[in-house]
N, C-alpha and C positions, 0 to 999 in steps of 0.2 A: 622242647617243646618247652620250657623251665629255661631261666637263670644259670639254675647251677649246673643245670647241663649243658648248655653253652660254654660254661666257663671248665666245665670240668673237660669239654671236647676241645677245646686250647690247649689248653695242659699237657692233655692225652698225645694229641697231638706236637705240642714243643718238643715232647720229650720223645717224639722218633718212634713210638710201638707204634706193631700195627702196620694196616695199609699206609700210613697220615692221610688216610678220606675223614674228614672232619663229618666222621657216622651220625653226630646228632640235628649236625646240620640238613644235610643229606633225610636223614629221617622227616626233620621240620619240614621241607620242601616238599618231597613226596607225599606226604599227609593233607599240603595245603593244595599241592595239585589235585588232590579226592575231595578236599573239604568245601575250597573256598567259592568253585558253580554251584552247590548247593546253598550255602552259606545266605551268597548272593541274591540266591532269585525267591530265598524266606525275605530276609531283611526287607527285598525289595517289594514283594508282595505283601509286609508286615508295614510295609510305608507308608503304600495304598489303603490301604484299607484303615492306616491309622489318620490318612488323611481325607477318608471317606467318614470318617465319624467326626470329623470335622465341620467337613462339608453339610453333614446331615444336621449339625448345629447350629450353623450360617441361619441354614434354609431355613428349620423351626424359631430362631430368631426373627428372623421378617416375617415373619410368618405373623409372626407376636406382634413386630411392631404396627403390622395391618389393623389384627388385634383390637388392637390399641387406638386407633384411628377410630375403629366403627364403634366402640364403646364409649368415646367421646361426643358420640350423635345419639346415644339411645333412648336421653333424658332430655322429655321439650326442654323445661327448666335452666338447661345446660347447652342448648343450645342457643340461646341469644340475652344479651342482659339488658337491661334497663337503669332508667332515671328518670328521676321525678321529681316539681318543684310547684311551689307552694306563690299563688300571690300574695299571700298572708300568711306567712310565714311564723309571724306570730300570735297568729288566731290557729290555724292549723297547720301541722308540718308532713311532710312524708319520709318516713323513719326508714321504710325500704321497696325495693323494686325489683321482684325479681327475673326471671327472663317466663318467666308465662304471664309477666304484665301482656296488655294490650295496648298498642300504641290511641293516641285520646288528649280527648281537652273534655275536661269536669268540669261544671260548677254545683258549689256546695256552699250554703247558708246553715249555719245550725242557733236554733231555739234557745236549745238546756243539754248542758254538759251532763253526765253524770254522776252523782253522787253514793255516800258510804253515807250508813248511818252513823252515826255520834254523839255515844251519852257521857254522862260524868258524874259519878254518885257522890253520896254526899258525904262531906271531908272529916278526915281520921286526926286522932291526935299525933301519929308518928305509923311510919313506915311497919311497924312492928306488932300492931296495938293485935291482940290476938281479938278473935271477930269467931272463935266456939268454942273459947276457952284451954284451943291446944287439941281437939278433939278434930277428925278427918270427917268432911260434908261433902257436898257434889253441886255444884252450879249446874245450870240447866238453860242453856241457847236455844229457844225458840226462832227460827227464820221461817220467812214465807207467811202466808195468811190462809187461815186454816179453808177450806183443809184438805188448804196444798202446801200446808208447813209442816216444819223438819226439827227435831231437839236433837241438840247434840249435848255430849253429858260433859261436863272437862271434871273428876275427880282432883277434889285437895284431899292431898295428904297427911297427918296427922301431924302440928308441930309447921305446918305451911298456912294455916287458918290468919295470915295478915293480909295485907295491902300487897307488899310487896310478894309474898306467895301466890298469891290471887296472880296478879300480873304475870309472872312465872307462866301459872300452871297454862294459865289463857293461850298464851302467847308459843309454849310449847306444842299445843294440842294437834299445833295445825287445819287446825278448821279456817283460818284465814280472817281471820277475827285480830286485831290485835290492841293490846291492853299496854296501857303509859301510867306511868307515877308519875303523879305530877307536886310541887312542891309550890303550893299555892300562896304557901306568907313566905315563903324565904328565909326563913328560919327555920322550917324542922320542927314546926307547932301546928302546921295541920297539912295533910296530905289529902289527894284527890285521884281515883283510878276514873282513867277516859279510853273507853272504847269504843275500836271501831270496827264496825264489821264491811264484807266485800259492797263493791257497787254494784248500784242496780238496784233500781226499783222493788224484783222480787225480791232482794236482800235485806230488806227490813227485821229487825230482832226485837225481843224482850229478853231480859236475864231474872232468873228468880233461882232458887234455891232449897236445898232437899232442908233446911235450918230458916225456912219460912223468911226469909230474908231479903228482899232485891237490892240491898246496901245506898237507895236511893237513886239509882239509875234509870228509874221512872216517877220520880217526881218533879213536879213542875219548874219548868224549866230550865230542867236536867237533860232531856233532847235540845244537844247544840245542834243537830244537824239531821233531817229525814233523806231514807236512802229513794235515791231517782234515778231514771233512764239518761241517754243520750240519746235526746231527740234532733234530728237533723234531716236534711231536704240535699240529693244529689241529683242533678238533672233534670229536678222538680217534682220527682219518687219522694216521698214522706218514709223516713227511716225511724227505728228505735235500736238501739242498741245498749246493753249493759253497761259496756266500759264507753270508756274514752280513746282507747286504745281501737282501731277499729282493719280487721284482717282479712273479712272476708265480705267485702261488699263492690268492693273492685280486683277481678283477679289478678294475683301474684302482687300487690299494690297492699302496701300498709302503713296507715297515716294514726296525726295522735291528733285528739282532738283537745285545742288549749284554753279556747274564748270562745263566746257567744257569737256569733256572724249574720250583720241584717241580710234581711233575705234580698232586702233591694240592692244591698253592695256585694257580692256574694260573691268567694275570693273563689279561685280559677288553680284548678291540681293540673300541674300538665304532663302525661304521662307520653316517653322516647323511646322505642326501641332502636337498639343496635344491632344491624343487622351482620355484620366486619365480624362477630364471635363465630357465627356459621360460615360464613364465606372464610376463614382463616383457620376453620378446623378441613374446610372439604382440601386444603388447602394442605394438610400433612396429611390429607388419606391419599390424594393425588401420589404423591412423592414417598409415600410409605411404599403403595402399591410399585409402584416405576422401581424404586429400590428390589421389591422382590423379584417385579418381572428380572430385573437388571443383575441380580445371584441370578437366576436358575439361570438363564441363555451362556453366563462365565461356569458357574459350574460344569457344567455339562459342554464345553469348548474345551477338546483338546489340543486347542493352538491358545489357552486364554495364558494373558503374560502379568495375571492375578498373582497373586505368591502366596503358595500352602495350598489353598484350595481351589486353586483353578483350574479346570478341567476333572477335581478327583471325582468326580461323577456323570462324565463322559460316558462309561461301564452303566450308567444309569437309567440309562436315558426314557424308560418307561415310568417310571417315576417322579422325574419334570416334567412330563407330559401331562401324567398324574394331577399332580400339583399343580399345575398348571391351568390345566384347563378345566380342576375345579373351582378355583379361586377367581376364573376370566368370568365363568359360567356364576358364583356369586355374588361377584359388584355389579355385572350385567342383569341379574333377575331383577324382575318383579318384586317390590313390596308386598307384605302380608298387610299391610296396611294402605291402602291408597288411598289419594284424595283426591276431588276434584277432577286438575287434568293431567296429575302426578302420580305416574306411577315406576320411579324406576332413577337413579340417579342420573340417565341420558335426558330427560325431559328437566331438566334442572342445570347442563352445560358440562355434561361430566359424559366422555366418550370414550371409545378405545379406538387407536389409528392402526398404519398395519403391520409398523412395527410390534403392536403389544406392549402401547404404553396408555395410561389416563391420559387425555387431554380437558382441560377443565377454561372451555366459554366461559371466562368471569362476566361478561358483558350480558350473556345470557341471563348465567344465576340473579345479577343484580336488577335486570326488570322485574322475576318470576318473585321475587325473593320482599320487593318493593308493594305486590299486587296479592299474592297470595304464598305468604311468610310461615303461616299456620298450612297450609295447605303442605309445605315443606316439610314443615316440625311434623305435622301429622303422617307421612310417608315416612319418615326416616326413623320416627318414636313411637309413633301409637298415638302419639299423644301423652305418652304418662310418664309420671315421673318415678323414678327407684323400682323400675317396674321389676315383677324374679322372672326368672328363667323357665321357670316349670309353673306358669299360673294356666294355661293352655288357653292365652288370649290371644289376638295377636299383635305380637309385635314391632312389627316397624321393619325395615330392609335391615337398619344398622344391629339390630340381636340374630335379625334369619341370616345377615352374612357370618356373624363374629358366632352364629353356631356350624357354618359350614367349616370355618378353622378349627374350632377344637377337635372337630370328627383328624383331620390332618397332623396336628398335634397333642391328639390324645395318648396317652400312656400305648393303647392297643393301634392306634394307626399307622398308618403306612409310614411316615416317617420313623417315630422309634423305633418298628421294628424291624427296618432293615435297618435302623442305629446298632441299636441290639446285636445284628447278624454280625455286624462288620468286627466288635468288640470280643466277640469270639471270636472269629477265626484271628483277629490280632492274642488273644490268649493261646489259640493252638497254634500259632505262630512261634508265639514262645517256647511253648513246649516241642519242636519241634526241630528249635536251635535248641534249648535244650539237650535233647534226645541226640543232636548229630554230632553238639560236642560233646558227650559223652561215647557215641562211635569213633568219633575223631582220634580222642585219646586211648582210644582200646586198639587202633590203629596204628598211632604214633609207638606206643609200644610193642605190637607187635614186631611194626620195621625194625626197632631199638634192637630188639632178643633175634633180629638173624641178624643183623647187623653186626653182634655182638660176636653167635659165633662164628663170624667170619672173620674176624679181627681175631681171634682165638685161632684159628687156622693158621691163618696167617700169620700171627704171629709162632708157633710150632713151629711153621716152613720155615719164619727167616730164621728162628734160633738150629731147626735142621743143619738148614746153610752156610749157617755162622760155624756150626761143628764142621763139616764138613770142610769146610772155605779151611777150619784150623789146623786139622790132618794132613789135608792136601799141603798144605804152604810147610805144613815141618818136614813130610816127606821130600816136600823138595830140596827143603837146606839140608836136611838130610841126605839127601843124594850129591847136594853142589859141595857137600867137604868130604867128601867122602871121594873125588876125583884126585 
């Protein structure tokens, strides 16, 4: 069974010892007769289990692809995109329009922009002038009007009691105030602090300090601008906001007020919704489902021409039927959040044909999307954005299907359970092959030992024969010499 034995057998045979039979090759051949059928059977079973493992992985992957397709449908803001334009972009601009926006045209006029209060201090001889003899003190910013005002405290550390130190402390406080040190003379001989608060009328402020000095912020002429709200009309409705960035008036739309707009010449905002984004996602879903259906059919087809895994699960038809039925029921099921007349994918043009494949009637979808897009969105996503799997609320069809698919591919689900069993079988086959090799080594050695005894006996007989022959030859020669 080894190269050494093979070499030894040739030497012994070449020398004419024993019977002249290659006992090593004979022992190998007899051992192979016993080993090969068992070995081939184990290797065949092992290969089938390995193919099944790959097939289970393919099945899980295809289910995962279908899950990803539904994951693209579970967020209302991602089901569509939107774009917007302004007829007076220098006065008002649309900065964002998300999928949650609604198509429409809106008129807007602006009578007042939102401003922040802006005050300036008296002049300081230098940016490092000490204002409290180097000692620490506090600045108090009172925001709003009593009784709804709030007081914010900014601590000025010892040694920072200078204009530049105060500016730095206010800016680092994170209160929404900005302090700027301005060289008013241009030669470093006169500095003023400019203090600006957040926009909106409710953010008017006063400044005081623990050293009873407001540094001239409220002296006559030092209030440069008062805080005020933005005031505008949208489609004739009066609206007030504390900021010029408006993100809570038109759903999914953020726009920026830049200048006033006369009510007699309002700006027009046009919002357009793109329903093709969802259409593309639905096409991807149909393709993913049909790929899964094809894989299930090929994995179970013993005559499949697919390499490696074709027909690998032909003996596990129960699993394939379970998976196919579960996926089909989930995809064909009704949404947990129906809307209008839309309950399921069949209501937007997606149906299953007699071959088990999904078909997408895009004309049906286009017609429904034009008039009932919001119902489609609600049916698929429950009209939610960033919805939690565990909030206990209606999830919409996308989440419903995802939950069903997750059960199939869970670590304790039917596919991974079958895969784990196949992996255990492969391990068992490896153990059996190892044990078979050990048994066959023993069989080979037993044959070799038996043939060795035989060779020894044949060699002894051959030696006896040669001795007798020598004696007979000598006797014959002696008899011939005596004639």
